[in-house]
PDB file of N, CA, C and O in Angstrom:
ATOM      1  N   MET A   1     -27.040  -4.762  33.303  1.00  0.00           N
ATOM      2  CA  MET A   1     -26.178  -4.031  32.399  1.00  0.00           C
ATOM      3  C   MET A   1     -26.389  -2.520  32.520  1.00  0.00           C
ATOM      4  O   MET A   1     -25.448  -1.737  32.396  1.00  0.00           O
ATOM      5  N   ILE A   2     -27.634  -2.131  32.764  1.00  0.00           N
ATOM      6  CA  ILE A   2     -27.916  -0.698  32.861  1.00  0.00           C
ATOM      7  C   ILE A   2     -27.172  -0.054  34.032  1.00  0.00           C
ATOM      8  O   ILE A   2     -26.604   1.025  33.866  1.00  0.00           O
ATOM      9  N   PRO A   3     -27.159  -0.685  35.213  1.00  0.00           N
ATOM     10  CA  PRO A   3     -26.405  -0.054  36.312  1.00  0.00           C
ATOM     11  C   PRO A   3     -24.915   0.125  35.987  1.00  0.00           C
ATOM     12  O   PRO A   3     -24.319   1.139  36.349  1.00  0.00           O
ATOM     13  N   ARG A   4     -24.324  -0.845  35.315  1.00  0.00           N
ATOM     14  CA  ARG A   4     -22.908  -0.716  34.945  1.00  0.00           C
ATOM     15  C   ARG A   4     -22.708   0.393  33.914  1.00  0.00           C
ATOM     16  O   ARG A   4     -21.725   1.131  33.976  1.00  0.00           O
ATOM     17  N   ALA A   5     -23.630   0.508  32.976  1.00  0.00           N
ATOM     18  CA  ALA A   5     -23.532   1.563  31.969  1.00  0.00           C
ATOM     19  C   ALA A   5     -23.703   2.930  32.624  1.00  0.00           C
ATOM     20  O   ALA A   5     -23.014   3.886  32.269  1.00  0.00           O
ATOM     21  N   GLU A   6     -24.616   3.016  33.574  1.00  0.00           N
ATOM     22  CA  GLU A   6     -24.811   4.271  34.323  1.00  0.00           C
ATOM     23  C   GLU A   6     -23.542   4.623  35.095  1.00  0.00           C
ATOM     24  O   GLU A   6     -23.123   5.781  35.121  1.00  0.00           O
ATOM     25  N   GLN A   7     -22.938   3.625  35.718  1.00  0.00           N
ATOM     26  CA  GLN A   7     -21.709   3.833  36.481  1.00  0.00           C
ATOM     27  C   GLN A   7     -20.576   4.300  35.555  1.00  0.00           C
ATOM     28  O   GLN A   7     -19.826   5.214  35.897  1.00  0.00           O
ATOM     29  N   ALA A   8     -20.461   3.674  34.396  1.00  0.00           N
ATOM     30  CA  ALA A   8     -19.413   4.063  33.442  1.00  0.00           C
ATOM     31  C   ALA A   8     -19.619   5.489  32.967  1.00  0.00           C
ATOM     32  O   ALA A   8     -18.668   6.266  32.878  1.00  0.00           O
ATOM     33  N   TYR A   9     -20.861   5.829  32.662  1.00  0.00           N
ATOM     34  CA  TYR A   9     -21.164   7.194  32.213  1.00  0.00           C
ATOM     35  C   TYR A   9     -20.796   8.203  33.297  1.00  0.00           C
ATOM     36  O   TYR A   9     -20.146   9.211  33.018  1.00  0.00           O
ATOM     37  N   GLN A  10     -21.211   7.930  34.529  1.00  0.00           N
ATOM     38  CA  GLN A  10     -20.902   8.845  35.631  1.00  0.00           C
ATOM     39  C   GLN A  10     -19.389   8.955  35.850  1.00  0.00           C
ATOM     40  O   GLN A  10     -18.874  10.032  36.149  1.00  0.00           O
ATOM     41  N   MET A  11     -18.689   7.837  35.699  1.00  0.00           N
ATOM     42  CA  MET A  11     -17.238   7.843  35.867  1.00  0.00           C
ATOM     43  C   MET A  11     -16.570   8.731  34.812  1.00  0.00           C
ATOM     44  O   MET A  11     -15.711   9.550  35.139  1.00  0.00           O
ATOM     45  N   TYR A  12     -16.970   8.564  33.545  1.00  0.00           N
ATOM     46  CA  TYR A  12     -16.384   9.381  32.485  1.00  0.00           C
ATOM     47  C   TYR A  12     -16.770  10.846  32.632  1.00  0.00           C
ATOM     48  O   TYR A  12     -15.950  11.730  32.384  1.00  0.00           O
ATOM     49  N   LEU A  13     -18.005  11.110  33.033  1.00  0.00           N
ATOM     50  CA  LEU A  13     -18.452  12.481  33.221  1.00  0.00           C
ATOM     51  C   LEU A  13     -17.663  13.151  34.342  1.00  0.00           C
ATOM     52  O   LEU A  13     -17.228  14.295  34.207  1.00  0.00           O
ATOM     53  N   THR A  14     -17.484  12.444  35.430  1.00  0.00           N
ATOM     54  CA  THR A  14     -16.677  12.973  36.535  1.00  0.00           C
ATOM     55  C   THR A  14     -15.238  13.197  36.095  1.00  0.00           C
ATOM     56  O   THR A  14     -14.631  14.217  36.421  1.00  0.00           O
ATOM     57  N   GLY A  15     -14.702  12.245  35.358  1.00  0.00           N
ATOM     58  CA  GLY A  15     -13.341  12.396  34.841  1.00  0.00           C
ATOM     59  C   GLY A  15     -13.205  13.592  33.926  1.00  0.00           C
ATOM     60  O   GLY A  15     -12.212  14.319  33.979  1.00  0.00           O
ATOM     61  N   PHE A  16     -14.213  13.796  33.082  1.00  0.00           N
ATOM     62  CA  PHE A  16     -14.186  14.950  32.181  1.00  0.00           C
ATOM     63  C   PHE A  16     -14.227  16.246  32.976  1.00  0.00           C
ATOM     64  O   PHE A  16     -13.493  17.188  32.675  1.00  0.00           O
ATOM     65  N   ARG A  17     -15.082  16.294  33.989  1.00  0.00           N
ATOM     66  CA  ARG A  17     -15.179  17.511  34.806  1.00  0.00           C
ATOM     67  C   ARG A  17     -13.873  17.810  35.535  1.00  0.00           C
ATOM     68  O   ARG A  17     -13.566  18.967  35.825  1.00  0.00           O
ATOM     69  N   ARG A  18     -13.113  16.769  35.827  1.00  0.00           N
ATOM     70  CA  ARG A  18     -11.813  16.940  36.485  1.00  0.00           C
ATOM     71  C   ARG A  18     -10.683  17.065  35.464  1.00  0.00           C
ATOM     72  O   ARG A  18      -9.505  17.113  35.817  1.00  0.00           O
ATOM     73  N   MET A  19     -11.072  17.116  34.198  1.00  0.00           N
ATOM     74  CA  MET A  19     -10.130  17.228  33.080  1.00  0.00           C
ATOM     75  C   MET A  19      -9.212  16.007  32.997  1.00  0.00           C
ATOM     76  O   MET A  19      -8.043  16.115  32.630  1.00  0.00           O
ATOM     77  N   ALA A  20      -9.774  14.833  33.349  1.00  0.00           N
ATOM     78  CA  ALA A  20      -8.995  13.595  33.304  1.00  0.00           C
ATOM     79  C   ALA A  20      -9.538  12.619  32.254  1.00  0.00           C
ATOM     80  O   ALA A  20      -9.002  11.522  32.093  1.00  0.00           O
ATOM     81  N   ALA A  21     -10.581  13.007  31.551  1.00  0.00           N
ATOM     82  CA  ALA A  21     -11.158  12.147  30.508  1.00  0.00           C
ATOM     83  C   ALA A  21     -11.566  13.020  29.326  1.00  0.00           C
ATOM     84  O   ALA A  21     -11.911  14.190  29.489  1.00  0.00           O
ATOM     85  N   ALA A  22     -11.520  12.436  28.151  1.00  0.00           N
ATOM     86  CA  ALA A  22     -11.896  13.165  26.939  1.00  0.00           C
ATOM     87  C   ALA A  22     -13.414  13.178  26.774  1.00  0.00           C
ATOM     88  O   ALA A  22     -14.101  12.228  27.150  1.00  0.00           O
ATOM     89  N   TYR A  23     -13.921  14.262  26.211  1.00  0.00           N
ATOM     90  CA  TYR A  23     -15.366  14.395  26.033  1.00  0.00           C
ATOM     91  C   TYR A  23     -15.967  13.294  25.162  1.00  0.00           C
ATOM     92  O   TYR A  23     -17.075  12.843  25.451  1.00  0.00           O
ATOM     93  N   PRO A  24     -15.281  12.842  24.105  1.00  0.00           N
ATOM     94  CA  PRO A  24     -15.863  11.743  23.310  1.00  0.00           C
ATOM     95  C   PRO A  24     -16.138  10.486  24.143  1.00  0.00           C
ATOM     96  O   PRO A  24     -17.090   9.758  23.863  1.00  0.00           O
ATOM     97  N   GLN A  25     -15.318  10.230  25.154  1.00  0.00           N
ATOM     98  CA  GLN A  25     -15.578   9.082  26.033  1.00  0.00           C
ATOM     99  C   GLN A  25     -16.892   9.265  26.781  1.00  0.00           C
ATOM    100  O   GLN A  25     -17.643   8.307  26.966  1.00  0.00           O
ATOM    101  N   VAL A  26     -17.166  10.475  27.205  1.00  0.00           N
ATOM    102  CA  VAL A  26     -18.425  10.783  27.906  1.00  0.00           C
ATOM    103  C   VAL A  26     -19.599  10.533  26.972  1.00  0.00           C
ATOM    104  O   VAL A  26     -20.580   9.898  27.357  1.00  0.00           O
ATOM    105  N   ILE A  27     -19.500  11.025  25.761  1.00  0.00           N
ATOM    106  CA  ILE A  27     -20.582  10.885  24.787  1.00  0.00           C
ATOM    107  C   ILE A  27     -20.818   9.416  24.438  1.00  0.00           C
ATOM    108  O   ILE A  27     -21.966   8.987  24.327  1.00  0.00           O
ATOM    109  N   ILE A  28     -19.760   8.650  24.266  1.00  0.00           N
ATOM    110  CA  ILE A  28     -19.895   7.226  23.948  1.00  0.00           C
ATOM    111  C   ILE A  28     -20.559   6.485  25.100  1.00  0.00           C
ATOM    112  O   ILE A  28     -21.449   5.664  24.881  1.00  0.00           O
ATOM    113  N   ALA A  29     -20.130   6.771  26.324  1.00  0.00           N
ATOM    114  CA  ALA A  29     -20.735   6.122  27.493  1.00  0.00           C
ATOM    115  C   ALA A  29     -22.201   6.508  27.628  1.00  0.00           C
ATOM    116  O   ALA A  29     -23.034   5.668  27.969  1.00  0.00           O
ATOM    117  N   GLN A  30     -22.521   7.766  27.363  1.00  0.00           N
ATOM    118  CA  GLN A  30     -23.908   8.221  27.435  1.00  0.00           C
ATOM    119  C   GLN A  30     -24.759   7.535  26.366  1.00  0.00           C
ATOM    120  O   GLN A  30     -25.877   7.097  26.638  1.00  0.00           O
ATOM    121  N   ARG A  31     -24.223   7.446  25.161  1.00  0.00           N
ATOM    122  CA  ARG A  31     -24.956   6.779  24.081  1.00  0.00           C
ATOM    123  C   ARG A  31     -25.203   5.311  24.421  1.00  0.00           C
ATOM    124  O   ARG A  31     -26.302   4.802  24.203  1.00  0.00           O
ATOM    125  N   ASN A  32     -24.196   4.631  24.951  1.00  0.00           N
ATOM    126  CA  ASN A  32     -24.366   3.236  25.345  1.00  0.00           C
ATOM    127  C   ASN A  32     -25.453   3.094  26.401  1.00  0.00           C
ATOM    128  O   ASN A  32     -26.283   2.188  26.325  1.00  0.00           O
ATOM    129  N   LEU A  33     -25.449   3.983  27.381  1.00  0.00           N
ATOM    130  CA  LEU A  33     -26.480   3.959  28.426  1.00  0.00           C
ATOM    131  C   LEU A  33     -27.861   4.157  27.815  1.00  0.00           C
ATOM    132  O   LEU A  33     -28.787   3.406  28.120  1.00  0.00           O
ATOM    133  N   PHE A  34     -28.002   5.145  26.968  1.00  0.00           N
ATOM    134  CA  PHE A  34     -29.302   5.423  26.349  1.00  0.00           C
ATOM    135  C   PHE A  34     -29.780   4.257  25.488  1.00  0.00           C
ATOM    136  O   PHE A  34     -30.966   3.927  25.491  1.00  0.00           O
ATOM    137  N   GLU A  35     -28.863   3.637  24.755  1.00  0.00           N
ATOM    138  CA  GLU A  35     -29.241   2.499  23.914  1.00  0.00           C
ATOM    139  C   GLU A  35     -29.703   1.318  24.766  1.00  0.00           C
ATOM    140  O   GLU A  35     -30.670   0.643  24.415  1.00  0.00           O
ATOM    141  N   LEU A  36     -29.023   1.066  25.875  1.00  0.00           N
ATOM    142  CA  LEU A  36     -29.447  -0.012  26.776  1.00  0.00           C
ATOM    143  C   LEU A  36     -30.812   0.277  27.375  1.00  0.00           C
ATOM    144  O   LEU A  36     -31.654  -0.615  27.469  1.00  0.00           O
ATOM    145  N   GLN A  37     -31.032   1.520  27.781  1.00  0.00           N
ATOM    146  CA  GLN A  37     -32.335   1.899  28.334  1.00  0.00           C
ATOM    147  C   GLN A  37     -33.435   1.749  27.280  1.00  0.00           C
ATOM    148  O   GLN A  37     -34.531   1.276  27.581  1.00  0.00           O
ATOM    149  N   GLN A  38     -33.140   2.147  26.070  1.00  0.00           N
ATOM    150  CA  GLN A  38     -34.107   2.034  24.982  1.00  0.00           C
ATOM    151  C   GLN A  38     -34.421   0.571  24.686  1.00  0.00           C
ATOM    152  O   GLN A  38     -35.585   0.215  24.502  1.00  0.00           O
ATOM    153  N   ASP A  39     -33.413  -0.267  24.638  1.00  0.00           N
ATOM    154  CA  ASP A  39     -33.631  -1.696  24.416  1.00  0.00           C
ATOM    155  C   ASP A  39     -34.462  -2.308  25.536  1.00  0.00           C
ATOM    156  O   ASP A  39     -35.325  -3.150  25.286  1.00  0.00           O
ATOM    157  N   TYR A  40     -34.202  -1.887  26.764  1.00  0.00           N
ATOM    158  CA  TYR A  40     -34.950  -2.393  27.918  1.00  0.00           C
ATOM    159  C   TYR A  40     -36.427  -2.022  27.802  1.00  0.00           C
ATOM    160  O   TYR A  40     -37.301  -2.859  28.023  1.00  0.00           O
ATOM    161  N   VAL A  41     -36.697  -0.780  27.460  1.00  0.00           N
ATOM    162  CA  VAL A  41     -38.082  -0.330  27.315  1.00  0.00           C
ATOM    163  C   VAL A  41     -38.764  -1.083  26.172  1.00  0.00           C
ATOM    164  O   VAL A  41     -39.918  -1.491  26.305  1.00  0.00           O
ATOM    165  N   ARG A  42     -38.077  -1.267  25.071  1.00  0.00           N
ATOM    166  CA  ARG A  42     -38.652  -2.027  23.949  1.00  0.00           C
ATOM    167  C   ARG A  42     -38.979  -3.462  24.371  1.00  0.00           C
ATOM    168  O   ARG A  42     -40.010  -4.010  23.979  1.00  0.00           O
ATOM    169  N   SER A  43     -38.107  -4.057  25.160  1.00  0.00           N
ATOM    170  CA  SER A  43     -38.339  -5.427  25.644  1.00  0.00           C
ATOM    171  C   SER A  43     -39.560  -5.475  26.548  1.00  0.00           C
ATOM    172  O   SER A  43     -40.367  -6.400  26.458  1.00  0.00           O
ATOM    173  N   LEU A  44     -39.698  -4.481  27.418  1.00  0.00           N
ATOM    174  CA  LEU A  44     -40.875  -4.424  28.292  1.00  0.00           C
ATOM    175  C   LEU A  44     -42.162  -4.270  27.485  1.00  0.00           C
ATOM    176  O   LEU A  44     -43.163  -4.930  27.762  1.00  0.00           O
ATOM    177  N   ILE A  45     -42.124  -3.403  26.497  1.00  0.00           N
ATOM    178  CA  ILE A  45     -43.303  -3.198  25.649  1.00  0.00           C
ATOM    179  C   ILE A  45     -43.675  -4.495  24.944  1.00  0.00           C
ATOM    180  O   ILE A  45     -44.843  -4.883  24.925  1.00  0.00           O
ATOM    181  N   LEU A  46     -42.692  -5.158  24.371  1.00  0.00           N
ATOM    182  CA  LEU A  46     -42.938  -6.411  23.667  1.00  0.00           C
ATOM    183  C   LEU A  46     -43.492  -7.472  24.606  1.00  0.00           C
ATOM    184  O   LEU A  46     -44.428  -8.190  24.253  1.00  0.00           O
ATOM    185  N   ALA A  47     -42.921  -7.572  25.791  1.00  0.00           N
ATOM    186  CA  ALA A  47     -43.389  -8.564  26.763  1.00  0.00           C
ATOM    187  C   ALA A  47     -44.850  -8.306  27.141  1.00  0.00           C
ATOM    188  O   ALA A  47     -45.654  -9.237  27.189  1.00  0.00           O
ATOM    189  N   TRP A  48     -45.189  -7.052  27.406  1.00  0.00           N
ATOM    190  CA  TRP A  48     -46.573  -6.746  27.785  1.00  0.00           C
ATOM    191  C   TRP A  48     -47.536  -6.940  26.608  1.00  0.00           C
ATOM    192  O   TRP A  48     -48.685  -7.336  26.803  1.00  0.00           O
ATOM    193  N   GLN A  49     -47.072  -6.665  25.404  1.00  0.00           N
ATOM    194  CA  GLN A  49     -47.921  -6.923  24.242  1.00  0.00           C
ATOM    195  C   GLN A  49     -48.215  -8.415  24.122  1.00  0.00           C
ATOM    196  O   GLN A  49     -49.329  -8.802  23.770  1.00  0.00           O
ATOM    197  N   ARG A  50     -47.231  -9.246  24.411  1.00  0.00           N
ATOM    198  CA  ARG A  50     -47.433 -10.695  24.365  1.00  0.00           C
ATOM    199  C   ARG A  50     -48.394 -11.149  25.463  1.00  0.00           C
ATOM    200  O   ARG A  50     -49.215 -12.039  25.243  1.00  0.00           O
ATOM    201  N   VAL A  51     -48.293 -10.540  26.641  1.00  0.00           N
ATOM    202  CA  VAL A  51     -49.223 -10.860  27.730  1.00  0.00           C
ATOM    203  C   VAL A  51     -50.648 -10.546  27.308  1.00  0.00           C
ATOM    204  O   VAL A  51     -51.561 -11.340  27.536  1.00  0.00           O
ATOM    205  N   VAL A  52     -50.833  -9.391  26.697  1.00  0.00           N
ATOM    206  CA  VAL A  52     -52.170  -9.003  26.242  1.00  0.00           C
ATOM    207  C   VAL A  52     -52.660  -9.962  25.164  1.00  0.00           C
ATOM    208  O   VAL A  52     -53.833 -10.334  25.159  1.00  0.00           O
ATOM    209  N   ASP A  53     -51.785 -10.363  24.256  1.00  0.00           N
ATOM    210  CA  ASP A  53     -52.148 -11.317  23.206  1.00  0.00           C
ATOM    211  C   ASP A  53     -52.600 -12.644  23.808  1.00  0.00           C
ATOM    212  O   ASP A  53     -53.626 -13.192  23.405  1.00  0.00           O
ATOM    213  N   VAL A  54     -51.846 -13.155  24.761  1.00  0.00           N
ATOM    214  CA  VAL A  54     -52.180 -14.442  25.392  1.00  0.00           C
ATOM    215  C   VAL A  54     -53.481 -14.322  26.172  1.00  0.00           C
ATOM    216  O   VAL A  54     -54.331 -15.209  26.096  1.00  0.00           O
ATOM    217  N   GLU A  55     -53.649 -13.234  26.923  1.00  0.00           N
ATOM    218  CA  GLU A  55     -54.890 -13.049  27.672  1.00  0.00           C
ATOM    219  C   GLU A  55     -56.094 -12.968  26.737  1.00  0.00           C
ATOM    220  O   GLU A  55     -57.181 -13.445  27.063  1.00  0.00           O
ATOM    221  N   GLY A  56     -55.887 -12.361  25.578  1.00  0.00           N
ATOM    222  CA  GLY A  56     -56.960 -12.266  24.599  1.00  0.00           C
ATOM    223  C   GLY A  56     -57.374 -13.643  24.079  1.00  0.00           C
ATOM    224  O   GLY A  56     -58.539 -13.857  23.746  1.00  0.00           O
ATOM    225  N   MET A  57     -56.437 -14.558  24.011  1.00  0.00           N
ATOM    226  CA  MET A  57     -56.731 -15.911  23.559  1.00  0.00           C
ATOM    227  C   MET A  57     -57.445 -16.745  24.632  1.00  0.00           C
ATOM    228  O   MET A  57     -58.152 -17.704  24.323  1.00  0.00           O
ATOM    229  N   LEU A  58     -57.245 -16.361  25.886  1.00  0.00           N
ATOM    230  CA  LEU A  58     -57.798 -17.134  26.991  1.00  0.00           C
ATOM    231  C   LEU A  58     -59.207 -16.699  27.386  1.00  0.00           C
ATOM    232  O   LEU A  58     -59.913 -17.433  28.078  1.00  0.00           O
ATOM    233  N   VAL A  59     -59.609 -15.538  26.960  1.00  0.00           N
ATOM    234  CA  VAL A  59     -60.927 -15.024  27.325  1.00  0.00           C
ATOM    235  C   VAL A  59     -62.002 -15.803  26.554  1.00  0.00           C
ATOM    236  O   VAL A  59     -61.928 -15.943  25.334  1.00  0.00           O
ATOM    237  N   GLU A  60     -62.997 -16.303  27.286  1.00  0.00           N
ATOM    238  CA  GLU A  60     -64.083 -17.039  26.627  1.00  0.00           C
ATOM    239  C   GLU A  60     -65.121 -16.032  26.136  1.00  0.00           C
ATOM    240  O   GLU A  60     -65.433 -15.061  26.825  1.00  0.00           O
ATOM    241  N   PRO A  61     -65.649 -16.275  24.940  1.00  0.00           N
ATOM    242  CA  PRO A  61     -66.658 -15.349  24.393  1.00  0.00           C
ATOM    243  C   PRO A  61     -67.965 -15.433  25.129  1.00  0.00           C
ATOM    244  O   PRO A  61     -68.911 -14.721  24.791  1.00  0.00           O
TER     245      PRO A  61
END
């Protein structure tokens, strides 16, 4: 999803620079991209926290 959001953002930005797209479209596409990136990072953090939790349970005292 992130590559498509990046592509959409670049498309709207290019369109805006050519005066073929409205600036709000650029901002919306950028916000969508940032939100997807943020969700991805949160998912990675959560996944690694779970890995650490499981490893902590497997370590013998």
